[in-house]
TORTORLO-649876 format. One record per residue: residue in three letters; x, y, z of N, C-alpha, C in turn. Coordinates in steps of 0.05 Angstrom, whole numbers, padded with zeros to 5 digits, always signed. Layout:
N
alaXYZXYZXYZ ...
This chain:
361
met+00017-00024+00000+00000+00000+00000+00018+00025+00000 gly+00038+00024-00017+00057+00046-00017+00047+00071-00030 lys+00062+00092-00026+00055+00117-00040+00061+00113-00070 thr+00052+00132-00086+00056+00129-00114+00074+00150-00125 leu+00087+00143-00147+00104+00162-00161+00087+00174-00183 gly+00082+00200-00183+00062+00211-00200+00035+00202-00191 pro+00016+00199-00208-00011+00193-00199-00015+00163-00193 phe+00000+00145-00205-00008+00117-00203+00015+00098-00195 val+00039+00102-00206+00059+00081-00206+00075+00081-00180 pro+00076+00059-00165+00092+00058-00141+00121+00064-00146 ala+00134+00080-00129+00162+00087-00133+00179+00062-00131 pro+00195+00056-00151+00212+00032-00150+00234+00036-00129 glu+00240+00014-00115+00260+00015-00094+00288+00017-00105 thr+00292+00004-00128+00318+00005-00141+00315+00011-00170 ala+00309+00036-00176+00304+00044-00204+00327+00061-00214 thr+00342+00050-00232+00365+00064-00243+00367+00060-00272 gly+00381+00077-00286+00387+00074-00314+00362+00072-00331 ala+00364+00052-00350+00342+00048-00369+00316+00041-00356 phe+00317+00025-00334+00293+00017-00321+00278+00042-00310 phe+00293+00060-00297+00281+00084-00287+00269+00101-00309 glu+00284+00103-00331+00274+00119-00354+00248+00107-00365 gly+00248+00080-00367+00223+00067-00377+00200+00072-00358 met+00205+00071-00332+00184+00076-00313+00174+00104-00315 met+00191+00123-00320+00183+00151-00322+00166+00155-00346 lys+00173+00142-00369+00157+00145-00393+00129+00134-00389 arg+00128+00110-00376+00102+00098-00371+00085+00115-00352 thr+00098+00126-00331+00084+00143-00313+00072+00167-00327 leu+00088+00179-00345+00079+00202-00360+00054+00195-00377 leu+00055+00172-00390+00032+00164-00406+00007+00161-00388 val+00010+00149-00364-00012+00146-00346-00022+00173-00337 leu-00003+00191-00331-00011+00218-00322-00027+00232-00343 ile-00019+00230-00368-00034+00243-00390-00062+00231-00391 cys-00063+00204-00389-00089+00191-00390-00107+00199-00367 thr-00094+00202-00344-00109+00209-00320-00121+00237-00322 ile-00104+00256-00331-00114+00283-00333-00136+00285-00353 ser-00134+00270-00375-00155+00271-00396-00180+00258-00387 cys-00177+00236-00371-00201+00222-00362-00214+00235-00338 phe-00198+00245-00319-00209+00254-00294-00207+00284-00290 gly-00195+00298-00308-00193+00327-00305-00172+00335-00284 gly-00156+00317-00275-00135+00324-00256-00122+00299-00246 ala-00098+00301-00234-00083+00278-00225-00092+00271-00197 arg-00094+00244-00192-00102+00235-00166-00087+00208-00161 ala-00078+00203-00137-00064+00179-00131-00084+00156-00125 trp-00082+00134-00140-00098+00110-00135-00079+00089-00125 glu-00081+00081-00100-00063+00062-00089-00070+00033-00096 thr-00050+00016-00096-00053-00012-00102-00051-00029-00076 leu-00063-00052-00076-00063-00069-00053-00036-00082-00048 ala-00028-00083-00023-00002-00096-00017-00004-00126-00020 val+00019-00138-00024+00020-00167-00027+00013-00181-00001 ser+00019-00169+00022+00012-00181+00047+00003-00159+00067 pro-00014-00166+00086-00025-00147+00105-00005-00142+00128 pro-00011-00123+00145+00005-00119+00169+00005-00144+00187 ile+00027-00151+00199+00030-00174+00216+00035-00164+00245 pro+00018-00171+00264+00022-00162+00292+00047-00175+00304 gln+00060-00160+00321+00085-00169+00333+00081-00193+00351 asp+00057-00195+00363+00052-00217+00382+00042-00242+00367 asn+00040-00242+00341+00031-00265+00326+00045-00267+00299 pro+00072-00272+00299+00087-00273+00274+00078-00297+00258 gln+00081-00294+00231+00074-00316+00213+00095-00338+00214 thr+00087-00363+00216+00104-00386+00212+00089-00406+00195 ala+00104-00424+00181+00091-00444+00165+00074-00463+00181 asp+00084-00471+00204+00069-00490+00221+00044-00477+00232 lys+00045-00452+00239+00022-00439+00250+00001-00435+00228 ile+00009-00427+00204-00009-00423+00182-00023-00449+00175 glu-00008-00471+00174-00020-00497+00167-00040-00506+00189 leu-00033-00501+00214-00052-00507+00235-00077-00490+00233 gly-00074-00465+00227-00097-00448+00224-00115-00456+00201 lys-00103-00466+00179-00118-00476+00157-00135-00500+00165 gln-00123-00519+00180-00138-00542+00190-00161-00534+00207 leu-00157-00516+00226-00178-00507+00243-00200-00493+00227 phe-00192-00477+00207-00212-00463+00191-00231-00481+00176 phe-00221-00504+00167-00237-00523+00152-00249-00545+00168 asp-00244-00546+00194-00253-00569+00210-00281-00563+00222 pro-00302-00579+00215-00328-00574+00226-00333-00586+00254 arg-00313-00601+00264-00318-00614+00290-00319-00595+00314 phe-00313-00570+00309-00314-00551+00332-00340-00536+00332 ser-00360-00546+00317-00387-00536+00320-00403-00557+00336 ser-00425-00549+00348-00439-00567+00366-00449-00591+00352 thr-00456-00589+00327-00467-00612+00312-00446-00625+00294 gly-00422-00614+00293-00402-00625+00276-00407-00620+00246 thr-00422-00600+00240-00430-00595+00212-00421-00568+00201 val-00411-00550+00218-00406-00522+00209-00377-00515+00215 ser-00362-00507+00195-00335-00497+00199-00334-00467+00192 cys-00311-00455+00195-00308-00427+00186-00313-00425+00156 asn-00304-00446+00141-00307-00445+00113-00336-00449+00104 ser-00353-00458+00121-00381-00461+00114-00394-00435+00106 cys-00387-00414+00122-00398-00387+00117-00379-00370+00101 his-00353-00376+00102-00333-00360+00088-00318-00378+00069 asn-00332-00387+00048-00322-00407+00030-00300-00397+00012 leu-00276-00408+00017-00252-00399+00002-00252-00409-00026 met-00270-00427-00033-00272-00435-00061-00291-00417-00076 leu-00303-00398-00062-00320-00378-00074-00308-00350-00068 gly-00324-00331-00062-00315-00304-00057-00309-00298-00028 gly-00305-00320-00012-00300-00316+00017-00324-00313+00033 asp-00348-00318+00021-00373-00318+00036-00389-00342+00025 asp-00416-00342+00030-00431-00366+00021-00454-00359+00002 asn-00454-00334-00008-00474-00325-00027-00503-00328-00018 arg-00507-00329+00008-00534-00330+00020-00540-00302+00032 pro-00566-00295+00034-00572-00270+00048-00561-00269+00076 thr-00566-00290+00092-00553-00294+00118-00545-00323+00120 ser-00523-00329+00133-00511-00355+00134-00528-00375+00151 met-00526-00400+00143-00539-00421+00158-00519-00436+00176 gly-00525-00436+00202-00508-00449+00221-00519-00476+00230 val-00513-00484+00255-00522-00509+00265-00553-00510+00267 his-00564-00534+00263-00593-00539+00265-00608-00522+00245 gly-00595-00513+00224-00608-00497+00203-00615-00468+00212 arg-00603-00460+00234-00608-00432+00244-00594-00412+00225 thr-00607-00389+00222-00595-00368+00206-00590-00343+00224 gly-00568-00329+00218-00562-00306+00234-00576-00281+00222 pro-00572-00258+00235-00585-00234+00227-00571-00219+00205 arg-00545-00225+00199-00530-00209+00181-00516-00226+00160 asn-00510-00213+00137-00496-00226+00115-00467-00231+00123 ala-00457-00254+00115-00429-00261+00121-00410-00244+00104 pro-00393-00228+00116-00374-00212+00100-00352-00230+00089 thr-00340-00223+00067-00318-00239+00056-00294-00239+00074 val-00281-00262+00075-00256-00265+00091-00232-00258+00074 trp-00235-00257+00048-00212-00249+00031-00205-00220+00037 asn-00179-00215+00042-00168-00189+00048-00178-00177+00075 ala-00191-00193+00091-00201-00183+00117-00179-00174+00135 ala-00155-00184+00131-00132-00177+00148-00124-00148+00145 phe-00134-00134+00124-00127-00106+00121-00146-00087+00136 his-00168-00098+00147-00188-00082+00161-00178-00074+00189 ile-00186-00050+00198-00179-00041+00225-00197-00055+00245 thr-00222-00060+00238-00240-00074+00256-00254-00097+00241 gln-00267-00115+00256-00280-00138+00244-00310-00138+00251 phe-00325-00153+00236-00355-00154+00237-00367-00129+00226 trp-00392-00131+00218-00407-00107+00208-00407-00084+00228 asp-00409-00091+00253-00411-00069+00273-00384-00063+00286 gly-00362-00075+00276-00336-00068+00286-00331-00074+00315 arg-00344-00095+00325-00342-00099+00354-00316-00111+00364 val-00299-00120+00346-00272-00129+00354-00252-00116+00335 ala-00227-00114+00344-00207-00100+00329-00187-00118+00315 ser-00188-00144+00319-00168-00161+00308-00180-00187+00297 leu-00165-00200+00279-00173-00226+00269-00173-00246+00291 glu-00154-00243+00310-00153-00262+00332-00178-00262+00349 glu-00189-00239+00355-00213-00237+00371-00237-00245+00354 gln-00237-00239+00328-00259-00247+00311-00261-00277+00309 ala-00239-00291+00309-00240-00320+00306-00254-00334+00329 lys-00256-00322+00352-00268-00334+00375-00299-00332+00374 gly-00309-00311+00361-00338-00305+00363-00356-00326+00351 pro-00352-00334+00326-00371-00352+00313-00373-00379+00327 val-00352-00388+00341-00352-00414+00353-00374-00417+00374 val-00379-00395+00389-00399-00396+00410-00425-00381+00403 ala-00426-00370+00379-00451-00357+00370-00472-00378+00364 gln-00495-00377+00377-00515-00398+00374-00526-00401+00346 pro-00529-00380+00330-00537-00384+00302-00515-00395+00284 glu-00490-00396+00294-00468-00404+00277-00458-00431+00285 met-00437-00433+00301-00426-00459+00308-00437-00471+00334 gly-00448-00454+00350-00466-00462+00372-00453-00477+00395 met-00427-00474+00400-00415-00487+00423-00423-00472+00449 asp-00425-00487+00471-00434-00474+00496-00415-00452+00505 asn-00389-00457+00503-00369-00437+00510-00342-00445+00497 leu-00322-00428+00499-00297-00433+00487-00282-00456+00500 asp-00286-00460+00526-00273-00482+00540-00282-00509+00529 val-00308-00511+00523-00318-00536+00512-00307-00540+00484 ala-00305-00518+00469-00294-00520+00442-00265-00529+00442 ile-00249-00517+00459-00220-00524+00459-00216-00552+00470 ala-00235-00562+00486-00233-00589+00496-00236-00609+00472 arg-00253-00602+00453-00255-00618+00429-00228-00620+00415 val-00216-00597+00412-00190-00596+00398-00169-00613+00413 arg-00169-00610+00440-00150-00623+00457-00153-00654+00456 ala-00177-00663+00449-00182-00692+00449-00171-00705+00423 ile-00161-00690+00405-00151-00701+00380-00120-00701+00380 pro-00108-00725+00381-00079-00726+00384-00064-00710+00363 gly-00073-00710+00338-00058-00696+00317-00057-00666+00322 tyr-00078-00655+00334-00078-00627+00341-00059-00621+00364 arg-00057-00639+00383-00038-00634+00405-00009-00631+00394 asp-00003-00648+00375+00024-00647+00363+00027-00621+00346 ala+00006-00614+00331+00008-00590+00314+00011-00565+00330 phe-00003-00562+00353+00000-00539+00370+00027-00537+00382 ala+00039-00561+00389+00066-00561+00400+00086-00551+00380 arg+00082-00560+00354+00101-00550+00333+00098-00521+00328 ala+00073-00511+00328+00068-00483+00321+00075-00463+00342 phe+00072-00471+00368+00075-00452+00390+00096-00460+00410 gly+00101-00486+00414+00120-00494+00434+00112-00486+00462 gly+00130-00488+00481+00125-00481+00508+00106-00500+00523 glu+00098-00492+00547+00080-00509+00563+00051-00503+00556 asn+00035-00524+00554+00007-00521+00549+00001-00503+00524 pro+00012-00510+00501+00008-00493+00478-00020-00494+00467 leu-00035-00516+00473-00061-00519+00461-00082-00505+00478 asn-00087-00480+00471-00107-00464+00486-00122-00446+00467 val-00143-00433+00477-00161-00417+00460-00146-00395+00446 asp-00129-00380+00460-00115-00357+00448-00097-00367+00425 asn-00083-00389+00428-00066-00399+00407-00082-00409+00383 ala-00105-00421+00389-00122-00430+00367-00131-00406+00350 ala-00139-00384+00364-00147-00360+00349-00123-00348+00334 lys-00100-00349+00346-00076-00338+00332-00070-00355+00307 ala-00074-00381+00308-00068-00397+00285-00088-00391+00262 val-00114-00389+00269-00134-00383+00248-00128-00355+00236 ala-00121-00336+00253-00114-00309+00243-00090-00310+00225 ala-00070-00326+00232-00046-00328+00215-00053-00338+00188 phe-00070-00359+00187-00079-00369+00161-00094-00348+00146 glu-00112-00334+00159-00128-00313+00145-00111-00291+00134 arg-00088-00286+00146-00071-00265+00135-00057-00273+00109 thr-00060-00298+00101-00050-00306+00075-00072-00303+00053 leu-00096-00296+00061-00118-00295+00042-00120-00267+00029 val-00101-00262+00012-00099-00236-00001-00103-00239-00031 thr-00120-00223-00043-00124-00224-00072-00115-00198-00085 trp-00090-00196-00091-00079-00172-00103-00078-00175-00133 asn-00066-00156-00146-00061-00156-00175-00087-00159-00192 ser-00108-00145-00183-00132-00144-00198-00127-00126-00223 pro-00146-00126-00242-00143-00108-00265-00139-00079-00256 tyr-00154-00071-00235-00150-00044-00224-00121-00040-00214 asp-00110-00059-00199-00083-00056-00188-00063-00053-00211 arg-00066-00070-00231-00047-00068-00254-00050-00041-00268 trp-00074-00032-00271-00079-00005-00283-00066+00017-00266 ala-00070+00015-00240-00059+00035-00222-00029+00035-00221 arg-00016+00012-00228+00013+00011-00229+00023+00020-00257 gly+00005+00027-00275+00014+00038-00300+00008+00022-00324 glu-00005-00001-00321-00013-00018-00344-00040-00007-00354 ile-00039+00012-00372-00062+00028-00378-00084+00012-00393 asp-00077-00011-00404-00097-00028-00417-00108-00049-00399 ala-00100-00049-00374-00110-00070-00356-00140-00068-00350 met-00150-00043-00350-00178-00038-00348-00189-00029-00375 thr-00214-00037-00381-00226-00030-00406-00235+00000-00405 pro-00240+00012-00427-00250+00040-00427-00275+00042-00410 gln-00293+00022-00411-00317+00024-00395-00310+00023-00365 gln-00291+00007-00357-00283+00005-00329-00270+00031-00320 val-00254+00044-00336-00242+00070-00330-00264+00091-00327 arg-00284+00090-00346-00306+00108-00344-00322+00103-00318 gly-00325+00078-00310-00339+00072-00285-00324+00082-00261 leu-00298+00080-00261-00282+00090-00239-00285+00121-00237 lys-00285+00134-00260-00289+00163-00260-00315+00170-00248 arg-00337+00157-00256-00363+00163-00245-00365+00156-00215 phe-00353+00134-00207-00351+00125-00180-00339+00148-00163 asp-00318+00159-00173-00304+00180-00159-00319+00206-00159 gln-00331+00214-00182-00346+00238-00184-00370+00238-00165 leu-00383+00216-00162-00407+00214-00145-00400+00217-00115 gly-00375+00211-00108-00366+00213-00081-00364+00186-00067 cys-00367+00164-00083-00366+00137-00071-00338+00132-00058 ser-00317+00143-00070-00290+00139-00060-00285+00154-00034 gly-00304+00171-00026-00300+00184+00000-00301+00164+00023 cys-00319+00144+00021-00320+00122+00041-00305+00097+00032 his-00308+00090+00007-00295+00066-00004-00268+00075-00016 gln-00248+00078+00001-00222+00089-00007-00203+00067-00015 pro-00187+00072-00036-00166+00053-00043-00144+00053-00022 pro-00129+00031-00019-00129+00009-00038-00149-00013-00032 met-00162-00013-00008-00181-00034-00001-00209-00027-00012 phe-00213-00002-00020-00240+00007-00027-00259+00001-00004 ala-00249+00008+00020-00264+00005+00045-00261+00032+00060 gly-00270+00032+00085-00269+00057+00101-00241+00066+00106 pro-00237+00093+00110-00211+00104+00116-00199+00090+00140 arg-00173+00086+00140-00159+00072+00162-00155+00091+00185 lys-00176+00094+00202-00175+00111+00225-00173+00094+00250 pro-00160+00104+00272-00160+00089+00297-00188+00082+00306 gly-00193+00057+00312-00220+00049+00320-00238+00042+00297 gly-00229+00047+00272-00246+00040+00249-00263+00064+00240 his-00275+00060+00217-00292+00081+00205-00319+00069+00201 phe-00340+00083+00210-00368+00073+00208-00385+00095+00195 ala-00403+00086+00179-00421+00104+00164-00450+00097+00168 val-00467+00117+00170-00496+00113+00172-00506+00101+00146 phe-00522+00080+00148-00534+00068+00124-00562+00058+00131 pro-00583+00067+00117-00582+00087+00095-00581+00115+00106 phe-00569+00133+00091-00567+00161+00099-00591+00177+00091 his-00603+00170+00067-00627+00184+00057-00650+00165+00057 asp-00674+00174+00062-00698+00158+00059-00704+00157+00029 gly-00719+00136+00022-00727+00132-00005-00740+00105-00009 pro-00748+00098-00033-00763+00073-00037-00747+00048-00030 phe-00721+00049-00033-00705+00025-00027-00705+00018+00003 val-00708+00038+00020-00706+00033+00049-00726+00013+00058 gly-00751+00017+00050-00772-00002+00058-00771-00027+00042 gln-00765-00025+00016-00765-00048-00002-00745-00069+00008 tyr-00722-00060+00017-00701-00079+00026-00696-00079+00056 arg-00714-00067+00071-00714-00069+00101-00687-00059+00111 leu-00677-00037+00101-00650-00027+00108-00648-00016+00136 lys-00670-00009+00148-00669+00002+00175-00679-00017+00197 asp-00683-00042+00190-00692-00061+00210-00670-00067+00231 asp-00645-00065+00223-00622-00071+00240-00612-00044+00251 val-00606-00043+00277-00596-00018+00289-00566-00014+00286 gly-00552-00034+00275-00524-00030+00269-00506-00029+00293 arg-00487-00011+00293-00467-00009+00315-00480-00001+00341 tyr-00503+00011+00340-00517+00019+00365-00520-00005+00384 ala-00523-00029+00373-00526-00053+00390-00501-00059+00406 val-00478-00049+00397-00452-00053+00411-00447-00031+00431 thr-00451-00006+00422-00443+00017+00439-00465+00029+00456 gly-00490+00026+00447-00513+00038+00461-00514+00068+00456 arg-00497+00078+00438-00498+00107+00432-00517+00113+00410 glu-00535+00132+00414-00555+00139+00394-00541+00147+00368 ser-00518+00159+00370-00503+00168+00346-00494+00145+00329 asp-00494+00121+00340-00485+00097+00325-00508+00081+00313 arg-00533+00091+00316-00555+00077+00305-00553+00076+00275 his-00556+00052+00264-00555+00047+00235-00527+00053+00223 lys-00506+00053+00240-00479+00056+00230-00467+00028+00226 tyr-00450+00025+00205-00437+00000+00199-00408+00006+00190 lys-00391-00014+00194-00365-00012+00182-00368-00012+00152 val-00353+00006+00139-00354+00007+00109-00340-00018+00098 pro-00355-00035+00084-00343-00060+00074-00324-00055+00050 thr-00306-00074+00046-00289-00072+00023-00305-00078-00003 leu-00297-00066-00024-00309-00072-00050-00291-00090-00067 arg-00269-00099-00056-00253-00118-00070-00267-00145-00072 asn-00267-00156-00096-00282-00181-00102-00312-00179-00098 val-00322-00154-00098-00351-00150-00092-00368-00164-00112 ala-00358-00167-00137-00375-00181-00157-00379-00210-00150 leu-00364-00221-00132-00366-00249-00125-00382-00254-00099 ser-00391-00233-00086-00402-00236-00059-00431-00228-00057 ala-00447-00231-00078-00476-00226-00076-00488-00247-00058 pro-00511-00240-00044-00525-00215-00044-00512-00194-00026 tyr-00523-00170-00026-00508-00147-00015-00521-00134+00009 phe-00504-00119+00023-00510-00103+00047-00512-00121+00072 his-00515-00108+00095-00513-00122+00120-00534-00144+00123 asn-00557-00141+00110-00578-00162+00112-00580-00179+00087 gly-00562-00175+00068-00562-00192+00044-00588-00191+00028 ala-00602-00168+00030-00629-00166+00018-00628-00158-00012 val-00606-00148-00022-00604-00138-00049-00590-00159-00066 pro-00604-00170-00086-00594-00194-00100-00572-00190-00120 ser-00570-00166-00132-00551-00163-00154-00533-00138-00150 leu-00510-00139-00164-00491-00117-00161-00502-00091-00173 gly-00515-00093-00196-00527-00069-00208-00547-00056-00190 glu-00564-00073-00177-00584-00061-00159-00570-00049-00134 ala-00549-00062-00125-00534-00051-00102-00523-00023-00109 val-00513-00019-00133-00503+00007-00141-00526+00027-00141 arg-00549+00020-00151-00572+00038-00151-00580+00046-00122 val-00581+00026-00105-00588+00030-00077-00568+00049-00063 met-00543+00044-00067-00522+00061-00054-00524+00090-00065 ala-00527+00093-00091-00528+00120-00102-00551+00136-00090 leu-00575+00124-00088-00598+00138-00078-00598+00140-00048 ala-00592+00118-00034-00595+00118-00005-00572+00133+00009 gln-00549+00134-00003-00526+00147+00009-00520+00175-00003 leu-00524+00178-00029-00516+00202-00042-00539+00218-00054 asn-00563+00207-00051-00588+00219-00061-00585+00225-00091 ala-00573+00206-00105-00568+00209-00134-00581+00186-00149 gly-00596+00193-00169-00607+00173-00187-00588+00168-00211 leu-00585+00143-00219-00566+00137-00240-00582+00125-00264 asp-00573+00132-00288-00584+00119-00312-00571+00092-00316 glu-00581+00077-00335-00572+00049-00339-00543+00048-00348 arg-00534+00068-00364-00506+00067-00373-00488+00072-00349 glu-00495+00091-00331-00478+00096-00308-00476+00072-00290 val-00499+00058-00286-00498+00034-00270-00480+00013-00283 ala-00483+00009-00309-00467-00011-00323-00437-00004-00321 asp-00431+00021-00324-00402+00030-00322-00391+00024-00294 ile-00406+00031-00274-00396+00028-00246-00393-00002-00240 val-00413-00018-00249-00411-00047-00245-00386-00058-00259 ala-00381-00049-00283-00357-00058-00298-00332-00051-00282 phe-00331-00027-00271-00307-00020-00255-00305-00038-00230 leu-00327-00043-00217-00326-00060-00193-00316-00088-00199 arg-00322-00097-00223-00312-00124-00231-00281-00123-00235 ala-00271-00099-00240-00242-00096-00242-00228-00098-00215 leu-00243-00099-00194-00231-00102-00167-00229-00132-00158 thr-00236-00150-00176-00232-00178-00171-00203-00185-00175 gly-00190-00195-00154-00161-00200-00154-00155-00228-00162 glu-00129-00234-00160-00119-00261-00165-00120-00277-00139 phe-00131-00301-00140-00134-00317-00115-00111-00337-00113 pro-00100-00339-00089-00078-00359-00085-00090-00387-00087 asp-00073-00405-00096-00081-00433-00096-00083-00444-00067 ile-00105-00456-00061-00109-00467-00034-00117-00497-00037 thr-00101-00514-00024-00108-00542-00024-00122-00549+00003 leu-00142-00566+00002-00156-00573+00026-00136-00588+00045 pro-00137-00582+00071-00119-00595+00089-00128-00623+00097 arg-00110-00641+00103-00117-00666+00115-00121-00661+00145 leu-00144-00667+00156-00150-00661+00184-00141-00684+00202 pro-00132-00677+00226-00124-00699+00245-00148-00716+00251 ala-00144-00742+00251-00166-00761+00254-00172-00767+00283 thr-00196-00776+00289-00204-00787+00315-00210-00816+00309 glu-00191-00834+00315-00193-00861+00308-00210-00877+00328 gly-00232-00889+00318-00248-00906+00335-00268-00892+00353 ile-00269-00866+00352-00288-00851+00369-00299-00828+00354 ser-00322-00817+00363-00333-00792+00352-00334-00771+00374 leu-00327-00747+00367-00328-00725+00387-00356-00713+00388 ile-00373-00720+00370-00399-00708+00368-00419-00725+00383 glu-00433-00714+00402-00452-00729+00417-00477-00735+00400 pro-00489-00759+00404-00514-00765+00388-00535-00745+00393 
């Protein structure tokens, strides 16, 4: 997420001679294109290859592999049927494409599952921003009754402790005395989630100076996206809320209109349920638009079925702006340019429980 040289191209760390000259020529071409397209130069940042790593949870291969196993293992739900991947499917867009996810016993929660791809770049987690780290987020769904439904975290970690392969894996990943505990399990899942980065989207390549990486329609859509003011909340490189201490939250919907009732946009009180502050009523963390084309349906309640309709709703409910069909199509085309390259993920072999079942009848 580095600064840019000119309007788009990241400053090369070792740019000398012909390479530097070539970079300058390419930057000049992009600058000319930018001025002609946007009426002025503006820096559009690209996504980093990896997110920030906390000092108290450094990345290691053993820890990441353990986190992957825990992420895909359904045995830590009360019925043995729901894993992290059930709602945040890594073979899809990092969610489950349902309005709200289905947990144990067919229960559904009140909110749409946000994508886990690139979640490590967020300042806060969950729609209401109630936790600040991936480590704390990893603990919540395990004991949420509409999700994995365990009685408490002690019961959940006892399931893990009963599996010999996990005891060995925690010892390799963390060492020390009693490494198999709730905090280390959350650290392992978070370490794996920090590998879930989808960079090098068409937008990223365009922002680095590859001027043909986005189509003319996508560039036109970005221009309209910016002119409308969408980029005020959905800021690059994540196209999410500004990175402020404590996170950034916006009222949604901001304007009344026909979509509010049609899609029940005010049924949820938002962050107010966490803070009790009236000023937080109907406020939500601004979600990332990266890979947004893959994560329908949309908004906190998953009530809007298509990306084009979501663009119309946002324009009217947030900006009090009506869009014609061409504008919607252009913005949707640009949003598709935010779909990045997905890393190859192989399903892990889970530690076995030989001769017994951990799931009660």
